[in-house]
C-alpha positions as CSV (number, residue, x, y, z in Angstrom):
1,M,29.2,-66.8,-77.0
2,H,25.7,-66.4,-78.2
3,G,22.6,-65.9,-76.1
4,G,21.6,-69.6,-75.9
5,K,21.2,-71.9,-73.0
6,E,24.9,-72.8,-73.0
7,V,25.8,-69.4,-71.7
8,L,23.3,-69.3,-68.7
9,Q,25.6,-70.9,-66.1
10,H,28.5,-68.6,-67.1
11,A,26.3,-65.5,-67.3
12,I,24.6,-66.1,-63.9
13,T,27.9,-66.7,-62.3
14,Q,29.2,-63.4,-63.8
15,V,26.1,-61.5,-62.6
16,L,26.4,-62.9,-59.1
17,Q,30.2,-62.0,-58.9
18,E,29.4,-58.4,-59.7
19,H,27.8,-58.1,-56.2
20,Q,25.3,-55.6,-57.4
21,Q,22.8,-54.4,-54.8
22,S,19.8,-56.8,-54.6
23,K,16.3,-55.4,-54.9
24,E,13.0,-56.9,-53.9
25,V,11.0,-57.0,-57.1
26,L,7.7,-58.1,-58.5
27,L,8.0,-60.1,-61.6
28,D,4.8,-60.0,-63.5
29,L,4.5,-62.7,-66.2
30,K,1.8,-61.5,-68.7
31,E,0.4,-63.2,-71.8
32,T,2.9,-61.6,-74.3
33,H,5.6,-60.1,-72.1
34,L,7.0,-59.8,-68.6
35,T,7.6,-56.8,-66.5
36,C,9.8,-56.3,-63.4
37,T,8.9,-53.6,-60.9
38,D,10.8,-52.5,-57.8
39,R,8.6,-53.6,-54.9
40,G,9.4,-50.5,-52.8
41,S,9.3,-47.6,-55.3
42,K,6.9,-49.3,-57.8
43,Q,9.3,-48.1,-60.5
44,E,9.3,-50.4,-63.6
45,L,12.8,-51.7,-64.0
46,L,12.4,-53.7,-67.2
47,E,9.9,-55.0,-69.7
48,H,10.6,-57.7,-72.3
49,H,8.3,-59.4,-74.8
50,Y,8.9,-63.2,-74.7
51,P,10.3,-63.4,-78.3
52,E,13.1,-61.0,-77.1
53,I,14.3,-63.7,-74.6
54,S,16.9,-66.0,-76.1
55,C,17.0,-68.5,-73.2
56,V,15.8,-69.1,-69.6
57,G,17.0,-71.5,-66.9
58,R,18.0,-72.2,-63.4
59,Y,21.5,-71.8,-61.9
60,G,23.2,-75.1,-61.0
61,Q,23.8,-74.5,-57.3
62,P,22.8,-76.3,-54.1
63,D,19.6,-74.5,-53.4
64,Y,18.4,-74.0,-57.0
65,T,16.6,-70.7,-56.3
66,V,18.5,-68.5,-58.8
67,F,17.2,-68.3,-62.4
68,A,17.9,-66.0,-65.3
69,F,17.1,-65.2,-68.8
70,C,19.2,-63.6,-71.6
71,V,18.1,-60.9,-74.0
72,A,19.8,-59.1,-76.8
73,D,21.6,-55.9,-75.6
74,S,19.7,-53.8,-78.2
75,P,16.6,-55.6,-79.5
76,E,16.1,-52.7,-82.0
77,T,19.4,-53.4,-83.6
78,P,19.1,-56.6,-85.7
79,L,22.9,-56.9,-86.0
80,S,23.6,-56.8,-82.3
81,T,25.8,-59.6,-81.1
82,G,25.7,-58.8,-77.4
83,F,23.4,-60.3,-74.8
84,C,22.7,-59.3,-71.2
85,C,21.6,-61.7,-68.4
86,V,18.9,-60.8,-65.9
87,A,19.2,-62.9,-62.7
88,F,16.6,-63.4,-60.0
89,R,16.5,-65.2,-56.7
90,A,13.2,-66.9,-55.9
91,Q,11.9,-67.6,-52.4
92,S,11.9,-71.4,-53.0
93,I,12.9,-74.1,-55.4
94,R,9.2,-74.5,-56.4
95,E,8.8,-70.8,-57.2
96,C,12.0,-70.9,-59.2
97,E,10.8,-73.9,-61.3
98,D,7.4,-72.2,-61.8
99,M,9.0,-68.9,-63.1
100,V,11.3,-70.7,-65.5
101,C,8.4,-72.8,-66.8
102,R,6.1,-69.8,-67.2
103,I,8.7,-67.8,-69.1
104,A,9.4,-70.7,-71.4
105,T,5.6,-71.2,-71.9
106,G,5.2,-67.5,-72.6
107,F,7.8,-67.8,-75.3
108,K,6.2,-70.8,-76.9
109,H,2.8,-69.0,-76.9
110,T,4.1,-65.9,-78.5
111,E,6.6,-67.2,-81.1
112,W,3.9,-67.4,-83.7
113,F,3.1,-63.7,-83.2
114,V,6.4,-62.5,-84.6
């Protein structure tokens, strides 16, 4: 599988089944990139520029509050074929929709910078 939208449902399911410990985070969507910071420790957990994100979308579940995006495992390695999925749970359906739309908009605004 590639890192396109066709893998999101599978990837989100896989992430959720791993039962990793949840963290409360702040997802900061900036003009050219996004950052994710642990709300308690203030430690930056990840940073991705929008062109690194191959797809973004919501999980098809009853409450529709889980969304995710896929990025290449190693953005520095042009021949990398692996992708990782980062999943989030929003506080509401509306917040989830807003996050997905803002990440998609960020990608559209930055694709010409590459």
